[in-house]
TIDREN-79408 format. One record per atom (N, C-alpha, C): residue number from 0; residue in one letter; atom name; x, y, z. Coordinates in Angstrom, 3 decimals, decimal comma, always signed. Layout:
<recs>
[NUM; a; CA; [X; Y; Z]];
...
</recs>
This chain:
<recs>
[0; m; N; [+95,389; +146,083; +72,859]];
[0; m; CA; [+94,004; +146,374; +72,550]];
[0; m; C; [+93,873; +147,719; +71,815]];
[1; l; N; [+94,640; +148,719; +72,247]];
[1; l; CA; [+94,525; +150,034; +71,620]];
[1; l; C; [+94,950; +149,996; +70,155]];
[2; t; N; [+96,059; +149,334; +69,858]];
[2; t; CA; [+96,502; +149,266; +68,466]];
[2; t; C; [+95,526; +148,480; +67,605]];
[3; q; N; [+94,862; +147,479; +68,184]];
[3; q; CA; [+93,855; +146,713; +67,446]];
[3; q; C; [+92,649; +147,582; +67,090]];
[4; n; N; [+92,440; +148,656; +67,831]];
[4; n; CA; [+91,323; +149,561; +67,566]];
[4; n; C; [+91,742; +150,792; +66,774]];
[5; g; N; [+92,943; +150,768; +66,189]];
[5; g; CA; [+93,361; +151,825; +65,278]];
[5; g; C; [+94,201; +152,927; +65,886]];
[6; y; N; [+94,478; +152,866; +67,178]];
[6; y; CA; [+95,304; +153,894; +67,808]];
[6; y; C; [+96,774; +153,664; +67,463]];
[7; t; N; [+97,497; +154,746; +67,205]];
[7; t; CA; [+98,931; +154,672; +66,935]];
[7; t; C; [+99,653; +155,649; +67,857]];
[8; h; N; [+100,975; +155,529; +67,914]];
[8; h; CA; [+101,816; +156,432; +68,706]];
[8; h; C; [+101,356; +156,493; +70,166]];
[9; v; N; [+100,882; +155,374; +70,687]];
[9; v; CA; [+100,339; +155,319; +72,042]];
[9; v; C; [+101,477; +155,351; +73,058]];
[10; r; N; [+101,299; +156,204; +74,075]];
[10; r; CA; [+102,268; +156,280; +75,171]];
[10; r; C; [+101,632; +156,988; +76,348]];
[11; q; N; [+102,328; +156,949; +77,476]];
[11; q; CA; [+101,852; +157,660; +78,640]];
[11; q; C; [+102,508; +159,038; +78,680]];
[12; l; N; [+101,676; +160,050; +78,949]];
[12; l; CA; [+102,156; +161,432; +78,954]];
[12; l; C; [+101,357; +162,207; +79,994]];
[13; g; N; [+102,043; +162,852; +80,906]];
[13; g; CA; [+101,339; +163,626; +81,926]];
[13; g; C; [+100,399; +162,792; +82,771]];
[14; g; N; [+100,734; +161,510; +82,974]];
[14; g; CA; [+99,906; +160,635; +83,786]];
[14; g; C; [+98,711; +160,029; +83,072]];
[15; k; N; [+98,582; +160,294; +81,772]];
[15; k; CA; [+97,459; +159,740; +80,991]];
[15; k; C; [+98,001; +159,049; +79,745]];
[16; w; N; [+97,221; +158,106; +79,243]];
[16; w; CA; [+97,560; +157,467; +77,973]];
[16; w; C; [+97,077; +158,364; +76,839]];
[17; v; N; [+97,935; +158,575; +75,860]];
[17; v; CA; [+97,623; +159,405; +74,693]];
[17; v; C; [+97,998; +158,641; +73,433]];
[18; g; N; [+97,495; +159,100; +72,300]];
[18; g; CA; [+97,836; +158,485; +71,029]];
[18; g; C; [+97,136; +159,208; +69,897]];
[19; l; N; [+97,272; +158,668; +68,717]];
[19; l; CA; [+96,639; +159,231; +67,529]];
[19; l; C; [+95,599; +158,261; +66,999]];
[20; l; N; [+94,531; +158,806; +66,446]];
[20; l; CA; [+93,471; +157,998; +65,849]];
[20; l; C; [+92,959; +158,706; +64,608]];
[21; r; N; [+92,883; +157,978; +63,516]];
[21; r; CA; [+92,399; +158,529; +62,243]];
[21; r; C; [+90,877; +158,577; +62,255]];
[22; f; N; [+90,322; +159,746; +61,921]];
[22; f; CA; [+88,888; +159,918; +61,738]];
[22; f; C; [+88,638; +160,144; +60,248]];
[23; n; N; [+87,402; +160,317; +59,830]];
[23; n; CA; [+87,093; +160,480; +58,405]];
[23; n; C; [+87,821; +161,660; +57,768]];
[24; f; N; [+87,849; +162,799; +58,437]];
[24; f; CA; [+88,414; +164,000; +57,833]];
[24; f; C; [+89,563; +164,603; +58,617]];
[25; t; N; [+89,871; +164,047; +59,782]];
[25; t; CA; [+90,942; +164,580; +60,625]];
[25; t; C; [+91,711; +163,438; +61,279]];
[26; v; N; [+92,799; +163,830; +61,948]];
[26; v; CA; [+93,555; +162,918; +62,801]];
[26; v; C; [+93,420; +163,449; +64,212]];
[27; g; N; [+92,989; +162,607; +65,130]];
[27; g; CA; [+92,804; +163,038; +66,506]];
[27; g; C; [+93,993; +162,690; +67,366]];
[28; l; N; [+94,492; +163,687; +68,091]];
[28; l; CA; [+95,423; +163,442; +69,174]];
[28; l; C; [+94,528; +163,223; +70,384]];
[29; v; N; [+94,410; +161,976; +70,810]];
[29; v; CA; [+93,441; +161,614; +71,837]];
[29; v; C; [+94,133; +161,519; +73,190]];
[30; v; N; [+93,418; +161,940; +74,220]];
[30; v; CA; [+93,966; +162,044; +75,570]];
[30; v; C; [+93,073; +161,274; +76,534]];
[31; g; N; [+93,694; +160,563; +77,463]];
[31; g; CA; [+92,925; +159,818; +78,466]];
[31; g; C; [+92,392; +158,506; +77,950]];
[32; l; N; [+93,193; +157,816; +77,153]];
[32; l; CA; [+92,775; +156,527; +76,588]];
[32; l; C; [+92,598; +155,473; +77,669]];
[33; d; N; [+91,536; +154,683; +77,517]];
[33; d; CA; [+91,329; +153,499; +78,343]];
[33; d; C; [+90,438; +152,537; +77,564]];
[34; g; N; [+90,022; +151,487; +78,195]];
[34; g; CA; [+89,214; +150,471; +77,517]];
[34; g; C; [+87,891; +150,979; +76,988]];
[35; g; N; [+87,401; +152,100; +77,517]];
[35; g; CA; [+86,115; +152,643; +77,086]];
[35; g; C; [+86,208; +153,754; +76,056]];
[36; g; N; [+87,412; +154,151; +75,670]];
[36; g; CA; [+87,582; +155,231; +74,695]];
[36; g; C; [+88,604; +156,241; +75,168]];
[37; y; N; [+88,236; +157,522; +75,138]];
[37; y; CA; [+89,168; +158,583; +75,522]];
[37; y; C; [+88,388; +159,746; +76,125]];
[38; d; N; [+89,125; +160,626; +76,827]];
[38; d; CA; [+88,506; +161,790; +77,478]];
[38; d; C; [+88,239; +162,928; +76,496]];
[39; r; N; [+89,241; +163,239; +75,667]];
[39; r; CA; [+89,101; +164,339; +74,702]];
[39; r; C; [+90,044; +164,106; +73,537]];
[40; r; N; [+89,804; +164,881; +72,469]];
[40; r; CA; [+90,694; +164,776; +71,313]];
[40; r; C; [+90,933; +166,156; +70,723]];
[41; y; N; [+92,092; +166,296; +70,133]];
[41; y; CA; [+92,476; +167,493; +69,392]];
[41; y; C; [+92,514; +167,096; +67,929]];
[42; c; N; [+91,749; +167,777; +67,109]];
[42; c; CA; [+91,607; +167,423; +65,697]];
[42; c; C; [+92,631; +168,164; +64,846]];
[43; f; N; [+93,414; +167,421; +64,098]];
[43; f; CA; [+94,413; +167,959; +63,179]];
[43; f; C; [+94,032; +167,571; +61,756]];
[44; e; N; [+94,371; +168,432; +60,811]];
[44; e; CA; [+94,101; +168,118; +59,413]];
[44; e; C; [+95,069; +167,063; +58,882]];
[45; f; N; [+96,333; +167,147; +59,286]];
[45; f; CA; [+97,371; +166,266; +58,736]];
[45; f; C; [+98,024; +165,427; +59,827]];
[46; v; N; [+98,284; +164,164; +59,535]];
[46; v; CA; [+98,907; +163,253; +60,490]];
[46; v; C; [+100,295; +163,747; +60,895]];
[47; e; N; [+101,024; +164,358; +59,982]];
[47; e; CA; [+102,367; +164,853; +60,306]];
[47; e; C; [+102,306; +165,922; +61,396]];
[48; d; N; [+101,318; +166,813; +61,313]];
[48; d; CA; [+101,160; +167,855; +62,326]];
[48; d; C; [+100,781; +167,257; +63,674]];
[49; a; N; [+99,921; +166,252; +63,665]];
[49; a; CA; [+99,519; +165,591; +64,902]];
[49; a; C; [+100,714; +164,880; +65,548]];
[50; c; N; [+101,543; +164,229; +64,731]];
[50; c; CA; [+102,738; +163,551; +65,247]];
[50; c; C; [+103,706; +164,548; +65,870]];
[51; k; N; [+103,950; +165,647; +65,183]];
[51; k; CA; [+104,859; +166,675; +65,715]];
[51; k; C; [+104,325; +167,248; +67,023]];
[52; a; N; [+103,034; +167,510; +67,076]];
[52; a; CA; [+102,434; +168,063; +68,291]];
[52; a; C; [+102,544; +167,074; +69,449]];
[53; l; N; [+102,285; +165,807; +69,184]];
[53; l; CA; [+102,384; +164,791; +70,223]];
[53; l; C; [+103,820; +164,660; +70,718]];
[54; d; N; [+104,774; +164,648; +69,804]];
[54; d; CA; [+106,188; +164,511; +70,176]];
[54; d; C; [+106,671; +165,684; +71,025]];
[55; a; N; [+106,158; +166,884; +70,779]];
[55; a; CA; [+106,621; +168,082; +71,484]];
[55; a; C; [+105,834; +168,381; +72,763]];
[56; w; N; [+104,703; +167,743; +72,951]];
[56; w; CA; [+103,797; +168,074; +74,046]];
[56; w; C; [+104,234; +167,431; +75,355]];
[57; d; N; [+104,090; +168,170; +76,461]];
[57; d; CA; [+104,411; +167,626; +77,780]];
[57; d; C; [+103,179; +167,068; +78,492]];
[58; g; N; [+102,020; +167,144; +77,872]];
[58; g; CA; [+100,797; +166,603; +78,448]];
[58; g; C; [+100,005; +167,590; +79,286]];
[59; h; N; [+100,506; +168,797; +79,419]];
[59; h; CA; [+99,823; +169,824; +80,205]];
[59; h; C; [+99,264; +170,894; +79,281]];
[60; d; N; [+98,224; +171,570; +79,719]];
[60; d; CA; [+97,547; +172,571; +78,900]];
[60; d; C; [+97,135; +171,943; +77,571]];
[61; h; N; [+97,154; +172,721; +76,501]];
[61; h; CA; [+96,830; +172,201; +75,171]];
[61; h; C; [+98,127; +171,923; +74,421]];
[62; p; N; [+98,110; +170,974; +73,491]];
[62; p; CA; [+99,303; +170,758; +72,672]];
[62; p; C; [+99,515; +171,939; +71,727]];
[63; g; N; [+100,725; +172,054; +71,228]];
[63; g; CA; [+101,010; +173,074; +70,226]];
[63; g; C; [+100,573; +172,605; +68,857]];
[64; g; N; [+100,901; +173,391; +67,870]];
[64; g; CA; [+100,605; +172,999; +66,500]];
[64; g; C; [+99,235; +173,444; +66,038]];
[65; p; N; [+98,953; +173,159; +64,794]];
[65; p; CA; [+97,715; +173,652; +64,176]];
[65; p; C; [+96,496; +172,754; +64,391]];
[66; w; N; [+96,214; +172,410; +65,652]];
[66; w; CA; [+94,970; +171,672; +65,875]];
[66; w; C; [+93,802; +172,606; +65,614]];
[67; i; N; [+92,728; +172,038; +65,142]];
[67; i; CA; [+91,574; +172,833; +64,726]];
[67; i; C; [+90,583; +172,984; +65,873]];
[68; k; N; [+90,248; +171,865; +66,503]];
[68; k; CA; [+89,279; +171,858; +67,601]];
[68; k; C; [+89,700; +170,873; +68,665]];
[69; c; N; [+89,279; +171,175; +69,892]];
[69; c; CA; [+89,340; +170,220; +70,991]];
[69; c; C; [+87,907; +169,791; +71,240]];
[70; k; N; [+87,665; +168,483; +71,218]];
[70; k; CA; [+86,298; +167,968; +71,369]];
[70; k; C; [+86,258; +166,948; +72,503]];
[71; a; N; [+85,187; +167,045; +73,271]];
[71; a; CA; [+84,908; +166,094; +74,344]];
[71; a; C; [+83,467; +166,319; +74,768]];
[72; a; N; [+83,012; +165,531; +75,718]];
[72; a; CA; [+81,665; +165,729; +76,237]];
[72; a; C; [+81,580; +167,133; +76,834]];
[73; g; N; [+80,753; +167,973; +76,248]];
[73; g; CA; [+80,580; +169,333; +76,727]];
[73; g; C; [+81,648; +170,314; +76,296]];
[74; i; N; [+82,597; +169,879; +75,462]];
[74; i; CA; [+83,681; +170,759; +74,983]];
[74; i; C; [+83,694; +170,755; +73,465]];
[75; d; N; [+83,717; +171,933; +72,885]];
[75; d; CA; [+83,876; +172,107; +71,434]];
[75; d; C; [+84,645; +173,412; +71,247]];
[76; l; N; [+85,964; +173,354; +71,497]];
[76; l; CA; [+86,822; +174,520; +71,561]];
[76; l; C; [+87,613; +174,703; +70,278]];
[77; l; N; [+87,469; +175,846; +69,637]];
[77; l; CA; [+88,308; +176,182; +68,485]];
[77; l; C; [+89,685; +176,602; +68,982]];
[78; n; N; [+90,727; +176,233; +68,250]];
[78; n; CA; [+92,088; +176,640; +68,591]];
[78; n; C; [+92,199; +178,147; +68,380]];
[79; p; N; [+92,475; +178,911; +69,435]];
[79; p; CA; [+92,584; +180,368; +69,274]];
[79; p; C; [+93,758; +180,787; +68,412]];
[80; d; N; [+94,756; +179,895; +68,226]];
[80; d; CA; [+95,921; +180,221; +67,402]];
[80; d; C; [+95,770; +179,754; +65,956]];
[81; f; N; [+94,672; +179,050; +65,661]];
[81; f; CA; [+94,476; +178,523; +64,308]];
[81; f; C; [+93,927; +179,618; +63,417]];
[82; g; N; [+94,564; +179,804; +62,299]];
[82; g; CA; [+94,102; +180,886; +61,439]];
[82; g; C; [+94,172; +180,584; +60,055]];
</recs>
């Protein structure tokens, strides 16, 4: 079902389902995937950066790499390391 809805690189990480999803202007590393959507996403400019971040991430804290924002209900966090 997830791949039919455009999610790629789907796997379980840190007890949650994660994957990548293409948006109009960014690629989201999405966390907490289920039948209703996802809990939060990290927005990357380039798919290659999102793939590298997902591959290196242990599922705890924030992923590494040049994500721009973390977005979720009530969350709109700029990456403090993004410059």
